[in-house]
Backbone as a chain_set.jsonl record, in Angstrom:
{"seq": "MQHNGAFGMYSGLKNPLTLMSYVTPVMAISTGLLSLVLDPWHEFNKTSYFNNSWHVARSCLLMFFGGTLAFFMVQAFPFLFILNLSFFGVF", "coords": {"N": [[-8.06, 137.935, 381.104], [-5.577, 136.253, 378.815], [-5.454, 133.295, 377.13], [-2.97, 131.025, 376.326], [-2.962, 128.384, 374.624], [-2.487, 125.318, 374.589], [0.274, 124.867, 375.393], [1.011, 126.521, 376.734], [3.273, 128.638, 378.183], [5.295, 127.692, 376.491], [4.476, 128.551, 373.837], [5.689, 128.621, 371.61], [7.194, 126.478, 370.708], [5.077, 124.829, 369.126], [5.933, 125.351, 366.687], [7.389, 123.687, 364.239], [10.613, 123.64, 363.742], [11.551, 125.42, 365.749], [10.714, 123.477, 367.519], [12.303, 121.529, 367.167], [14.735, 122.501, 367.456], [14.616, 122.684, 370.033], [14.503, 119.763, 370.932], [16.308, 118.65, 369.706], [19.42, 118.415, 370.729], [18.694, 117.154, 373.39], [17.576, 114.164, 372.542], [20.462, 113.452, 371.327], [22.129, 113.76, 373.058], [20.984, 112.063, 374.444], [20.7, 109.782, 373.358], [23.604, 108.911, 372.882], [24.678, 108.353, 375.408], [23.047, 106.333, 375.828], [24.309, 104.764, 373.87], [26.661, 104.553, 374.703], [26.537, 102.867, 377.026], [24.962, 100.697, 376.426], [25.72, 99.652, 373.879], [27.941, 97.213, 372.114], [30.447, 97.544, 372.274], [33.259, 96.025, 372.116], [33.043, 94.771, 369.942], [33.165, 96.458, 367.869], [35.669, 96.608, 365.96], [36.037, 94.528, 364.261], [33.647, 95.198, 362.506], [32.526, 95.29, 359.392], [31.49, 97.844, 358.943], [33.659, 100.205, 359.015], [36.131, 99.783, 358.447], [37.733, 101.116, 356.566], [38.533, 103.427, 354.732], [36.674, 104.581, 352.951], [34.451, 102.84, 353.537], [33.935, 104.275, 356.197], [33.448, 106.694, 355.252], [31.177, 106.181, 353.481], [29.387, 105.331, 355.294], [28.579, 107.327, 356.844], [27.684, 109.585, 355.014], [25.092, 107.928, 354.168], [23.968, 107.817, 356.925], [23.969, 110.75, 357.221], [22.129, 111.273, 354.88], [19.6, 110.084, 356.204], [19.359, 111.509, 358.461], [18.735, 113.88, 356.786], [16.405, 113.336, 355.426], [15.027, 112.643, 357.208], [14.404, 114.893, 358.647], [13.196, 116.869, 356.705], [10.522, 115.768, 356.514], [10.262, 115.894, 359.071], [9.515, 118.489, 358.579], [7.549, 119.055, 356.622], [5.289, 117.752, 357.788], [3.109, 119.973, 359.009], [2.708, 121.123, 357.04], [1.148, 119.229, 355.227], [-0.756, 118.241, 356.534], [-2.673, 120.308, 357.353], [-3.078, 120.565, 354.417], [-4.648, 118.07, 354.329], [-6.866, 118.265, 356.238], [-7.926, 120.784, 354.983], [-9.073, 119.69, 352.978], [-10.469, 118.22, 353.401], [-12.514, 119.221, 354.463], [-12.326, 120.66, 356.883], [-10.932, 123.027, 357.66]], "CA": [[-6.713, 136.811, 381.021], [-5.385, 135.454, 377.65], [-5.523, 131.761, 377.265], [-1.882, 130.542, 375.625], [-3.285, 126.846, 374.246], [-1.762, 123.703, 375.269], [1.871, 124.944, 375.593], [1.589, 128.1, 377.995], [4.461, 129.866, 377.906], [6.016, 127.389, 375.495], [3.717, 128.447, 372.77], [6.742, 128.537, 370.558], [6.966, 125.477, 370.696], [4.142, 124.545, 368.142], [6.732, 125.512, 365.264], [8.592, 122.486, 364.266], [12.068, 124.448, 364.068], [11.196, 125.626, 367.569], [10.49, 122.229, 368.527], [13.729, 120.733, 366.915], [15.562, 123.283, 368.085], [14.862, 122.071, 371.816], [14.482, 118.344, 370.954], [17.414, 117.307, 369.427], [20.334, 118.318, 371.684], [18.175, 116.245, 374.271], [17.951, 113.125, 372.016], [21.462, 113.296, 370.544], [22.763, 113.491, 374.336], [20.395, 110.303, 375.497], [21.449, 108.871, 372.875], [25.129, 109.193, 372.644], [25.105, 107.81, 376.627], [22.466, 104.89, 375.688], [24.977, 104.046, 372.805], [28.313, 103.903, 375.29], [26.173, 102.053, 377.648], [24.456, 99.234, 375.946], [26.174, 98.945, 372.585], [29.098, 95.722, 372.07], [32.058, 98.455, 371.493], [34.192, 95.137, 371.539], [32.764, 94.308, 368.386], [33.615, 97.026, 366.847], [36.716, 96.23, 365.085], [35.099, 93.374, 363.724], [32.809, 95.126, 361.593], [33.154, 95.794, 357.723], [31.644, 99.435, 358.122], [34.524, 101.247, 359.488], [37.351, 98.942, 358.306], [38.647, 100.771, 355.972], [38.344, 104.931, 354.702], [35.608, 104.415, 352.051], [33.521, 102.278, 354.482], [33.502, 105.263, 356.759], [32.773, 107.682, 354.12], [29.854, 105.71, 353.225], [28.308, 104.875, 356.612], [28.444, 108.692, 357.516], [26.572, 109.895, 354.217], [24.455, 106.952, 354.451], [23.237, 108.47, 358.139], [23.753, 112.066, 356.776], [20.692, 111.2, 353.986], [18.891, 109.145, 356.48], [18.878, 112.551, 358.823], [17.9, 114.856, 355.808], [15.35, 112.506, 355.227], [13.832, 112.793, 358.768], [14.595, 116.743, 359.317], [12.502, 117.466, 355.93], [9.835, 114.781, 356.887], [9.112, 116.613, 360.322], [9.247, 120.257, 358.046], [6.496, 118.606, 355.819], [3.836, 117.264, 358.586], [2.182, 120.62, 359.458], [1.64, 121.554, 355.911], [0.298, 118.267, 354.856], [-1.972, 118.177, 358.061], [-3.442, 121.309, 357.239], [-3.712, 119.874, 353.737], [-5.861, 117.294, 354.639], [-7.969, 119.13, 357.399], [-8.671, 121.906, 354.326], [-9.334, 118.804, 351.708], [-11.765, 116.818, 353.897], [-13.314, 120.52, 354.836], [-12.751, 120.818, 358.158], [-10.635, 124.369, 357.747]], "C": [[-6.688, 135.973, 379.706], [-5.153, 134.0, 377.61], [-4.321, 131.512, 375.686], [-2.046, 129.259, 374.942], [-2.743, 125.645, 375.4], [-0.153, 123.711, 375.689], [2.041, 125.905, 376.259], [2.24, 128.956, 377.441], [5.529, 129.414, 376.816], [5.257, 127.101, 374.151], [4.386, 127.884, 371.324], [7.38, 127.365, 369.981], [6.181, 124.583, 369.936], [4.792, 124.809, 366.57], [7.705, 124.312, 365.256], [10.035, 122.929, 364.305], [12.145, 124.62, 365.228], [12.008, 123.681, 368.051], [11.804, 121.589, 368.136], [14.478, 121.023, 367.486], [15.782, 123.175, 369.943], [14.915, 120.63, 372.051], [15.855, 117.669, 370.816], [18.92, 117.294, 370.163], [20.011, 117.029, 373.026], [18.819, 114.75, 373.764], [19.146, 112.833, 371.574], [22.519, 113.009, 372.277], [22.149, 111.911, 375.1], [21.303, 109.251, 374.638], [22.637, 108.238, 372.475], [25.626, 108.379, 374.497], [24.456, 106.555, 376.215], [23.789, 104.226, 375.023], [26.11, 103.417, 373.701], [27.953, 102.966, 376.443], [25.761, 100.96, 377.216], [24.958, 98.947, 374.382], [27.637, 98.19, 372.547], [29.879, 96.315, 371.824], [33.032, 97.801, 371.372], [34.2, 94.553, 370.368], [33.237, 95.145, 367.104], [34.762, 97.359, 365.881], [36.632, 95.341, 364.172], [34.084, 94.113, 362.86], [33.191, 95.665, 360.324], [32.422, 97.345, 357.097], [32.305, 100.104, 358.47], [35.845, 100.374, 359.617], [38.349, 99.552, 357.098], [37.891, 102.588, 355.088], [36.438, 105.035, 353.846], [34.55, 104.033, 352.493], [32.994, 103.393, 355.361], [32.691, 106.011, 356.12], [31.109, 107.147, 353.867], [28.612, 105.674, 353.763], [28.335, 106.501, 356.518], [27.457, 109.517, 356.104], [25.313, 109.066, 353.803], [23.11, 107.726, 355.959], [23.219, 110.048, 357.769], [22.406, 112.414, 356.076], [19.834, 110.889, 355.064], [18.432, 110.234, 357.517], [18.003, 113.393, 358.444], [16.853, 114.881, 355.668], [13.899, 113.225, 356.119], [13.444, 114.078, 358.977], [13.433, 117.08, 358.017], [11.006, 116.719, 356.094], [8.776, 115.642, 357.797], [8.616, 118.222, 359.412], [7.724, 120.05, 357.2], [5.05, 118.462, 356.477], [3.235, 118.334, 358.475], [1.771, 120.786, 357.915], [0.406, 120.56, 355.384], [-0.945, 117.821, 355.529], [-3.066, 118.68, 357.4], [-4.523, 121.233, 355.883], [-4.665, 118.851, 353.562], [-6.563, 117.783, 355.053], [-8.935, 119.759, 355.789], [-9.612, 120.49, 352.901], [-10.929, 118.334, 352.376], [-12.94, 117.995, 354.635], [-13.377, 121.13, 356.019], [-12.059, 122.562, 358.523], [-11.694, 125.098, 356.634]], "O": [[-7.561, 135.139, 379.464], [-4.326, 133.689, 378.467], [-4.596, 131.702, 374.501], [-0.934, 128.91, 374.546], [-2.726, 125.4, 376.607], [0.473, 122.774, 376.183], [3.188, 126.29, 376.481], [2.009, 129.775, 376.551], [6.367, 130.156, 376.301], [5.252, 126.055, 373.502], [3.969, 127.165, 370.416], [7.998, 127.341, 368.917], [6.552, 123.412, 370.021], [4.224, 124.511, 365.52], [8.582, 124.059, 366.081], [10.663, 122.333, 365.181], [12.904, 123.892, 365.867], [13.0, 123.115, 368.51], [12.384, 121.058, 369.082], [15.131, 120.223, 368.156], [16.686, 123.464, 370.726], [15.288, 120.186, 373.137], [16.378, 116.71, 371.384], [19.558, 116.241, 370.174], [20.842, 116.237, 373.474], [19.862, 114.214, 374.138], [19.145, 111.641, 371.27], [23.411, 112.174, 372.431], [22.625, 111.085, 375.879], [22.131, 108.389, 374.932], [22.69, 107.192, 371.829], [26.761, 107.95, 374.705], [25.206, 105.579, 376.199], [24.304, 103.249, 375.566], [26.494, 102.25, 373.629], [28.856, 102.271, 376.907], [26.326, 100.002, 377.743], [24.499, 97.974, 373.784], [28.527, 98.838, 373.099], [30.489, 95.819, 370.877], [33.951, 98.302, 370.725], [35.128, 93.944, 369.837], [33.538, 94.828, 365.953], [34.717, 98.318, 365.111], [37.31, 95.502, 363.157], [33.456, 93.219, 362.293], [34.132, 96.452, 360.219], [32.465, 97.89, 355.994], [31.768, 101.21, 358.403], [36.497, 100.27, 360.656], [39.35, 98.977, 356.669], [36.668, 102.679, 354.98], [35.385, 105.495, 354.288], [33.531, 104.603, 352.106], [31.777, 103.577, 355.388], [31.473, 106.074, 356.284], [30.092, 107.799, 354.106], [27.463, 105.82, 353.344], [27.705, 106.694, 355.478], [26.413, 110.049, 356.483], [24.508, 109.626, 353.058], [21.909, 107.989, 355.897], [22.187, 110.594, 358.159], [21.686, 113.368, 356.368], [18.894, 111.672, 354.929], [17.218, 110.206, 357.716], [16.979, 113.766, 359.016], [16.139, 115.884, 355.689], [12.807, 113.776, 355.982], [12.339, 114.4, 359.415], [12.529, 117.745, 358.522], [10.168, 117.462, 355.584], [7.593, 115.971, 357.707], [7.588, 118.865, 359.624], [6.881, 120.946, 357.232], [3.984, 118.853, 356.001], [2.371, 118.115, 357.626], [0.602, 120.598, 357.576], [-0.775, 120.842, 355.184], [-1.894, 117.175, 355.082], [-4.051, 118.081, 356.969], [-5.725, 121.485, 355.803], [-5.447, 118.858, 352.611], [-7.428, 118.021, 354.211], [-10.078, 119.432, 355.47], [-10.594, 120.696, 352.187], [-12.054, 118.197, 351.895], [-13.978, 117.662, 355.208], [-14.225, 121.974, 356.308], [-12.535, 123.247, 359.428], [-11.676, 126.319, 356.474]]}, "num_chains": 1, "name": "protein.A"}
């Protein structure tokens, strides 16, 4: 009998892209629901982040930049982890 590791039948979850494809929708839905429940929506029109089209575009670009940075950090982690382990002689 072959042992499939810690993830068992979900061994594809060892790949960061596969893991993100499973986890991202769950995180987006749960964050959206929590935002609907917990955020003070009555103060939305008082903020300066969304009072004109330039502020909306700038806010969206900043969120896109943060998401892109997080995506590439997740992609770089396995490479950096193996690089550090091989540097210290583990591999």
